Structures are given as structure tokens and as C-alpha cells.
C-alpha positions, 0 to 999 in steps of 0.5 A, spaced: 499 499 500 506 504 500 505 506 492 499 511 494 500 517 496 496 521 501 491 525 496 490 518 492 488 515 498 482 520 501 477 521 496 469 522 497 468 515 494 472 511 498 476 514 504 482 509 503 484 503 498 483 498 503 475 500 503 475 499 496 479 493 495 476 489 501 469 490 497 465 484 497 466 479 490 458 479 490 458 487 489 464 487 483 461 486 476 466 482 471 462 486 465 458 493 466 455 498 462 461 502 460 460 505 453 454 508 448 452 502 444 450 504 436 442 502 438 442 506 444 445 512 440 439 512 435 434 511 440 436 517 444 436 521 436 429 518 435 427 521 441 427 528 438 428 532 444 428 539 443 432 544 449 436 542 454 437 534 456 440 533 463 444 526 463 443 522 470 450 518 471 450 513 475 457 510 477 461 504 480 468 505 481 473 499 481 477 498 487 484 499 483 484 503 476 484 498 470 489 501 465 490 495 461 486 497 455 490 504 455 497 503 458 499 510 455 495 514 461 497 509 466 500 513 473 507 510 475 503 507 481 496 504 482 490 508 484 483 507 486 478 508 480 475 514 484 482 517 483 482 515 475 475 518 475 477 524 478 483 525 472 478 523 467 474 529 470 480 534 470 480 533 463 473 533 461 471 539 464 474 544 460 471 540 454 464 540 457 464 547 459 466 549 452 460 545 449 455 549 454 455 543 458 456 544 466 455 538 472 449 541 476 451 536 482 456 530 484 454 526 490 457 520 493 452 514 493 451 508 497 446 503 499 439 504 496 433 506 501 428 503 495 431 497 491 436 491 491 440 491 498 446 488 494 446 494 488 450 500 489 452 506 486 459 509 489 456 516 485 451 520 482 452 525 477 447 530 473 450 534 467 446 539 463 447 540 456 443 545 452 441 540 447 442 533 444 446 536 439 451 539 443 452 533 447 453 529 441 458 534 439 461 534 446 462 527 446 465 526 439 470 532 440 477 529 439 481 532 444 475 530 450 477 523 447 484 523 450 481 522 457 476 517 455 481 512 457 481 514 464 474 513 465 474 506 462 479 505 467 475 508 473 469 504 472 467 497 473 460 499 471 455 505 470 449 508 467 447 514 463 439 516 462 438 522 459 432 526 462 428 532 460 425 536 464 417 535 465 414 542 463 406 544 465 403 539 460 408 533 458 407 526 455 410 520 460 410 514 456 404 510 458 401 515 462 399 520 456 399 527 457 399 530 463 396 537 465 399 541 471 405 545 473 411 544 476 416 539 475 412 533 476 404 535 475 399 531 478 392 531 475 386 534 480 383 527 479 389 524 483 389 529 488 
């Protein structure tokens, strides 16, 4: 453990590397969702979202970052997945901001209040983009792509859910149009 600096050991998601490395095997995912598939990209475009989109990111970090796919980015000594994700974000934020995007929220996760007892997400992040087109331009930027190896090394599993703000009258699949005001309008008949 002497390979880790104090800065790399202390982060908001794992107070120390021993905590991360001692996670039960049942909490580890051998093959997670780390990249957008072509089908998912097509489905996003077919939604024809106009206006801002907020991306809900759920992140599960590796105990120790795995740089085997991008050895050129590997630090001299092993670091935690959370530390590798921090490196990814340091490289990503300038490109995100230049594209008109912003991180609205970043928070440490933990066990679910409602959900499977053995499932966990280490962090949740909300990223706002002015439009899907701006998101696609950001994600396609070659300079942004140079830091993606840190993300791949950092994550054991992830989810990315595009969200659109519910307006005064919105259509939620399976529920039809919802009249009312506010971010989650409740029909008068259900009050």
C-alpha cells in the first residue's frame, strides 16, 4: 500500500484504498455498461429532444483503476478507480464547459433506500447540456476523447440516463399527457 500518496487515498467515494479493495466480490461487476451502444445513440436521436437535456450518471468505481486498455495513461503507481475518475473529470471539464455543458450535481452514493440490498452506486452526477446536439458534439470532440482512458480505467459499471424537464403539460410514456404545473405535475383527479 505504500505506492499510494495521501491525496490518492482520500477521496469522497472511498476514504482509503483498503475499503475499496475489501469490497465483497458480490459487489463487483465483471462486465458493466461503460460505453454508449450504436442502438442507444439512435434511440436518443429518435426521441427528438428539443432544448436542454440532463444526463443522470450512476458510477461504480473499480477498487484499483485498470489501465490495461490504455497503458499510456497509467500513472506510475496504482490508484483507486475514484482517483482515476477524478483525472478523467479534470481533463473533461474544460471541454464540457466549452460545449455549453455544466456539472449540476456530484454526490457520493451508498446503499439504496429503495432497491436491491446488494446493489450500490458509488457516485451520482447530473450533467446539463443545452441540447442533444451539443452533447453529441461534446462527446465527439477528439480532444475530449484523449481522457476517456481514465474513465474506462476508473469504472466497473455505469449508467447514463438522458432526462428532460417535465413542463406544464408533458407526455410520460404509458401515462399520456399530464396537465398541471411544476416539475412533476399531478392531475387533479389524483390529488
